[in-house]
C-alpha positions in Angstrom: 123.5 153.4 95.6 122.0 154.5 98.9 124.5 155.5 101.6 123.6 155.9 105.3 125.4 159.2 106.1 125.2 158.5 109.9 127.1 155.2 109.4 129.7 157.0 107.2 130.4 159.7 109.7 130.5 157.3 112.7 133.0 155.0 111.0 135.3 157.7 109.6 138.6 158.2 111.5 139.2 161.6 113.1 141.0 163.7 110.5 141.8 167.1 109.2 138.2 168.1 108.5 137.1 167.0 112.0 139.9 169.1 113.4 139.0 172.1 111.4 135.3 172.0 112.4 136.0 171.3 116.1 138.7 174.0 116.3 136.5 176.7 114.7 133.5 175.7 116.8 135.8 175.9 119.8 136.8 179.4 118.7 133.2 180.4 118.6 132.7 179.0 122.1 135.9 180.8 123.3 134.6 184.1 122.0 131.2 183.5 123.7 133.0 183.1 127.1 135.3 186.0 126.4 132.5 188.5 125.7 130.0 187.4 128.3 132.7 188.0 131.0 133.5 191.5 129.7 130.8 193.2 131.7 131.7 191.3 134.9 135.3 192.5 134.6 134.2 196.1 133.8 131.5 196.4 136.4 133.6 197.7 139.4 135.4 200.2 137.2 132.1 201.4 135.5 130.6 201.8 139.0 133.6 203.8 140.2 133.6 206.1 137.2 129.8 206.7 137.3 129.9 207.1 141.2 127.3 204.4 141.8 127.3 201.2 143.8 128.0 198.0 141.7 124.5 196.8 142.5 123.0 199.8 140.7 124.3 198.4 137.4 122.2 195.3 137.8 120.0 195.9 134.7 123.1 196.6 132.5 124.8 193.4 133.8 121.6 191.5 133.0 121.0 193.0 129.6 123.3 190.5 127.7 121.6 187.6 129.4 118.2 188.8 128.3 119.4 189.0 124.8 121.1 185.6 125.0 117.9 184.0 126.3 115.6 185.5 123.7 118.0 184.7 120.9 118.6 181.1 122.1 114.9 180.5 122.0 113.9 182.3 118.8 117.0 182.9 116.7 119.2 179.9 117.3 116.5 177.5 116.0 116.9 179.2 112.6 120.0 177.1 112.3 117.6 174.1 111.7 116.2 176.0 108.7 119.0 178.2 107.2 122.0 176.2 108.3 124.3 176.3 111.3 127.1 178.1 109.4 124.9 181.0 108.2 123.4 181.7 111.6 126.8 181.4 113.3 128.5 183.9 110.9 125.6 186.4 111.1 125.5 186.3 114.9 129.2 186.9 115.3 129.1 189.9 113.1 126.5 191.4 115.5 128.6 190.4 118.5 131.7 192.2 117.2 130.0 195.4 116.2 127.9 195.8 119.3 130.8 195.0 121.6 132.9 197.7 120.0 130.1 200.2 120.2 129.8 199.5 124.0 133.2 201.1 124.3 131.8 204.4 122.9 129.5 204.8 125.9 129.8 208.0 127.8 128.3 208.9 131.1 127.3 212.4 130.0 126.3 214.4 126.9 123.4 212.2 125.7 122.5 212.5 122.0 118.9 213.1 120.9 118.8 209.7 119.2 119.5 208.0 122.5 117.0 210.1 124.4 114.2 208.2 122.7 115.5 205.0 124.2 115.2 205.9 127.8 115.6 203.1 130.3 116.1 205.3 133.3 113.1 204.0 135.1 114.5 200.5 134.9 118.1 201.3 135.7 117.1 202.8 139.1 117.3 206.2 140.7 121.0 206.1 141.1 121.8 205.5 137.4 119.9 208.1 135.3 122.9 208.8 133.0 122.1 208.4 129.4 125.4 206.5 129.2 123.7 203.7 131.2 120.9 203.5 128.5 123.5 203.2 125.7 125.5 200.5 127.5 122.3 198.6 128.2 121.2 198.6 124.6 124.6 197.5 123.3 124.9 194.7 125.8 121.4 193.6 124.8 122.4 193.4 121.1 125.6 191.6 122.1 123.4 189.0 123.9 121.2 188.5 120.8 124.3 187.6 118.8 125.8 185.3 121.5 122.5 183.5 122.1 122.4 182.3 118.4 126.1 181.5 118.0 126.8 179.0 120.8 123.9 176.5 120.2 124.8 176.3 116.5 128.5 175.9 117.2 127.7 173.0 119.6 125.3 171.5 117.1 127.7 171.7 114.2 130.5 170.2 116.3 128.3 167.3 117.4 127.1 166.6 113.8 130.7 166.2 112.6 131.8 164.0 115.5 131.6 160.2 115.3 129.1 158.7 117.7 131.8 156.7 119.5 133.4 160.0 120.8 130.7 162.6 120.2 129.9 163.3 123.9 133.5 163.7 124.9 134.4 165.9 121.9 131.5 168.2 122.5 132.5 168.4 126.1 136.0 169.4 125.1 134.6 171.9 122.7 132.5 173.5 125.4 135.6 173.9 127.6 136.5 176.8 125.3 133.6 178.8 126.9 135.3 178.7 130.3 138.7 179.3 128.8 137.4 182.4 127.1 135.9 183.7 130.3 139.2 183.0 132.2 141.2 184.8 129.5 138.9 187.9 129.8 139.4 188.0 133.6 143.2 187.6 133.3 143.5 190.4 130.7 141.1 192.8 132.4 143.4 194.3 134.9 146.0 195.1 132.2 143.4 196.5 129.8 141.9 198.6 132.5 145.3 200.0 133.4 146.0 200.9 129.8 142.7 202.3 128.7 140.1 202.0 131.5 137.0 199.7 131.3 136.3 200.7 127.7 139.5 198.9 126.6 137.9 195.6 127.6 135.1 196.1 125.1 137.5 197.4 122.4 139.6 194.2 122.8 136.6 191.9 122.9 134.9 193.5 119.8 138.1 193.6 117.8 138.8 189.9 118.5 135.2 188.9 117.6 135.4 190.7 114.2 138.9 189.3 113.4 137.6 185.8 114.2 134.9 186.2 111.7 137.4 185.6 108.9 138.6 182.1 109.9 135.0 181.2 110.7 134.3 181.5 107.0 136.2 178.2 106.6 133.5 176.4 108.5 131.7 173.8 106.3 127.9 173.3 106.6 126.6 170.2 108.4 126.2 167.3 105.9 123.2 166.1 107.8 121.6 169.5 107.4 122.4 169.5 103.7 120.6 166.2 103.2 117.5 167.4 105.1 117.4 170.5 102.9 117.7 168.5 99.7 121.1 169.8 98.5 122.4 168.1 95.4 124.2 164.8 96.2 127.4 165.9 94.4 128.0 168.7 96.9 127.3 166.4 99.8 129.5 163.7 98.4 132.4 166.1 97.9 132.2 167.1 101.5 132.0 163.6 102.8 135.1 162.6 100.9 137.1 165.0 103.1 136.1 163.0 106.2 138.5 160.3 105.3 137.7 156.6 105.7 138.2 155.8 102.0 134.8 157.1 100.7 134.7 158.3 97.1 131.6 159.9 95.6 129.8 158.4 92.7 127.1 160.0 90.6 124.8 157.1 91.5 125.1 157.7 95.3 122.1 158.9 97.2 122.3 159.8 100.9 120.0 158.9 103.7 119.7 159.6 107.4 119.1 157.1 110.2 117.1 159.8 112.1 113.6 159.9 110.8 112.7 163.3 109.3 109.7 164.6 111.1 107.2 167.1 109.8 106.8 168.5 113.3 108.3 171.9 114.2 111.7 171.1 115.7 110.8 172.6 119.1 107.7 170.4 119.2 109.8 167.2 118.9 111.5 168.0 122.2 108.3 167.6 124.1 106.9 164.4 122.6 107.2 160.7 123.2 110.3 159.4 124.9 112.0 162.9 124.9 109.4 164.6 127.1 110.5 163.7 130.6 114.2 164.0 129.7 113.7 167.4 128.1 111.8 168.8 131.1 114.4 167.6 133.6 117.2 168.8 131.3 115.6 172.3 131.3 115.3 172.3 135.1 119.0 171.5 135.5 120.0 174.0 132.9 117.8 176.6 134.6 119.5 176.1 138.0 123.0 175.6 136.8 123.1 178.6 134.5 121.6 180.7 137.3 124.5 179.8 139.4 127.1 180.1 136.6 126.1 183.6 135.6 125.7 184.8 139.2 129.4 184.0 139.7 130.5 185.0 136.2 129.0 188.4 136.7 129.3 189.1 140.4 132.2 187.0 141.7 134.9 189.8 141.1 132.6 192.2 143.0 131.9 189.7 145.8 135.6 189.0 146.3 136.4 192.7 146.1 133.8 193.4 148.8 135.2 190.5 150.9 138.5 192.4 151.1 140.6 191.5 148.1 142.0 194.4 146.0 140.3 194.8 142.7 143.2 193.5 140.5 143.5 190.5 142.9 139.8 189.9 142.9 139.6 189.9 139.1 142.4 187.4 138.8 141.1 185.2 141.6 137.7 185.2 140.0 139.2 183.7 136.9 139.9 180.5 138.9 136.1 179.9 138.7 136.5 179.7 134.9 139.8 177.8 135.0 138.1 175.3 137.4 135.5 174.9 134.7 138.2 174.2 132.1 139.8 171.6 134.3 136.4 170.1 135.2 135.5 170.0 131.5 138.6 168.1 130.6 138.1 165.7 133.5 134.5 165.1 132.4 135.5 164.6 128.8 138.2 162.1 129.8 136.1 160.1 132.1 132.7 160.4 130.4 133.1 157.4 128.1 133.8 155.1 131.1 131.4 156.6 133.7 128.9 158.5 131.7 128.2 162.2 132.3 125.6 161.8 135.1 127.7 160.3 137.9 130.4 162.8 137.3 128.0 165.7 137.4 126.5 164.5 140.7 130.0 164.3 142.3 131.0 167.7 140.9 127.9 169.5 142.3 128.3 167.9 145.7 131.9 169.2 146.0 130.9 172.6 144.8 128.2 172.8 147.4 130.8 172.1 150.1 133.2 174.8 148.7 130.4 177.4 148.7 129.6 176.6 152.3 133.2 177.2 153.1 133.2 180.5 151.3 130.2 181.6 153.4 132.3 181.2 156.5 134.4 184.2 155.5 137.7 182.5 154.6 140.6 184.9 155.2 143.6 183.1 153.6 144.0 183.8 149.9 145.1 180.2 149.3 141.9 178.8 150.8 139.7 181.3 149.0 141.4 180.5 145.7 141.0 176.7 146.3 137.3 177.1 147.2 136.7 179.3 144.0 138.5 176.7 141.9 136.4 173.8 143.3 133.2 175.8 142.8 134.2 176.5 139.2 134.9 172.8 138.7 131.5 171.9 140.0 129.3 174.5 138.4 131.2 175.8 135.3 132.7 172.4 134.6 129.3 170.8 135.0 127.9 173.1 132.3 130.4 171.5 129.9 128.8 168.1 130.7 125.3 169.4 130.3 126.1 171.0 127.0 127.4 167.6 125.8 124.2 165.9 127.0 121.9 168.4 125.2 123.9 168.1 122.0 123.7 164.3 121.9 120.2 163.8 123.2 118.2 165.0 120.2 117.9 163.9 116.5 119.5 165.9 113.7 116.3 167.7 112.7 115.9 169.2 116.2 119.4 169.3 117.5 120.0 173.1 117.2 116.6 173.7 118.7 117.2 171.2 121.5 120.5 172.9 122.5 119.1 176.4 121.9 116.0 175.8 124.1 118.0 174.2 126.9 120.4 177.1 126.9 117.5 179.6 126.5 115.5 178.2 129.4 118.7 178.1 131.5 119.5 181.7 130.7 116.1 182.9 131.8 117.2 181.4 135.1 120.4 183.3 134.8 118.6 186.6 134.2 116.5 186.1 137.4 119.4 185.0 139.5 121.8 187.6 138.3 119.2 190.3 138.9 118.4 189.0 142.4 122.1 188.8 143.3 122.7 192.3 142.2 119.6 193.5 144.2 121.0 191.7 147.3 124.3 193.5 146.9 122.5 196.8 146.3 120.5 196.3 149.5 123.7 195.7 151.4 123.9 191.9 151.7 127.4 190.5 152.5 129.3 188.3 150.1 129.1 185.5 152.7 125.3 185.7 152.6 125.3 185.4 148.8 127.7 182.4 148.9 125.4 180.6 151.5 122.3 181.2 149.4 124.0 179.7 146.3 125.1 176.5 148.1 121.5 175.3 148.4 120.5 175.2 144.7 124.0 173.7 143.9 123.0 170.6 146.0 119.6 170.7 144.3 121.4 170.3 140.9 122.9 167.0 142.1 119.5 165.7 142.9 118.0 166.8 139.6 120.8 165.1 137.7 120.1 161.8 139.4 116.5 162.1 138.2 117.6 163.1 134.7 119.8 160.0 134.6 116.8 157.8 135.4 114.6 159.6 132.8 117.3 159.2 130.0 117.7 155.5 130.9 113.9 155.0 130.6 113.9 156.8 127.2 116.5 154.5 125.7 117.7 154.1 123.0 119.5 157.5 122.9 123.1 158.5 122.5 123.2 159.8 126.0 121.9 156.6 127.4 124.6 154.7 125.5 127.3 157.0 127.0 125.9 156.3 130.4 126.3 152.5 130.1 129.5 152.3 128.1 132.1 150.0 129.7 
């Protein structure tokens, strides 16, 4: 008997297997946020120990983003060939080891092995320590791991979610990224007090390696198993755990609603009805992730330079991430009724207003905190919605590639923007000037989302289009 696996998954009630998959994928997303914020929290202390301006650490701060972008484009699509689970486990092993090794960095006494990997010409004349070279390489390797883990976690979560609630569930899953970043910022002052900035990397690496054990409980995507021709008995046994009363029979044969294309997965993103939506999605990801990583990396430094003590600046900066968590939950709750696009446009507009307020040199801690919270809601929270859009726009055969390429394109923007912001700070630009410069592209995101909404509507039928028009 032929069974449509898409229909089976869509009709199954949410149960224990769904909870296990979504919780473990959320754990992967949490660790992504925890680790990517580690360098942002450590930057002021590293600069103080090495007697350099924070802007002189720009290449080190950008190294993880370079690794993430390259990995998202060229490693994460391997999940469409070797499986989401295998790529996810391999990438987190790399994240844990490289993060721990970052804590071994010393500002002096370079070894002969590291002398062959000299990045001094890139790091600038004020940071010629071999320790800078070591930290750059470890952050680059960490980025390579992170860039493969998040797209496959989002793809796996989407493929286990029923269509009726897929967009909202992936949005909730993506909230864990902001929660991880906020946790990193809240823990950073205490960790620095106990063991200096290296304690941040010890904690992050240890947590990533410990999390590798529960991640072993992740099952593979049943859609992927069908595409790879795995024996029906194994697929049927997995589908029985979804609930809904299905019981496997030896006569069962499984099919997919999505047509299986012979094209390379990345090629499918740029053909037919997906072309305009993909290009606009890449533009919004490029701009939004540029803004997100500028603030994720430099906001503690910006607030510190604006007059807040370091511990207060680190904790106030976490409001950007907490605003993202709150915005992500609001988006997930309202997405089924309003669709992601209207909510994104409103979020970006409010964030633009908050950034303009920060550029006026607010002096009250309460007002600064409120502006940072609204900015996080609009930019960080918006990324939750964008992740959900990318994870539901594409067919199974190209889903990990679609999410990976959107994140990869966006993170190239993050590289450029993070480097430019660091250069501005190194050249002496004020924090108010940086806030004003970021308000303009934030409003541009609102306009791009309006165009993306129109492109998705014209490319119907797609899951995202359905979410947009749901009553």
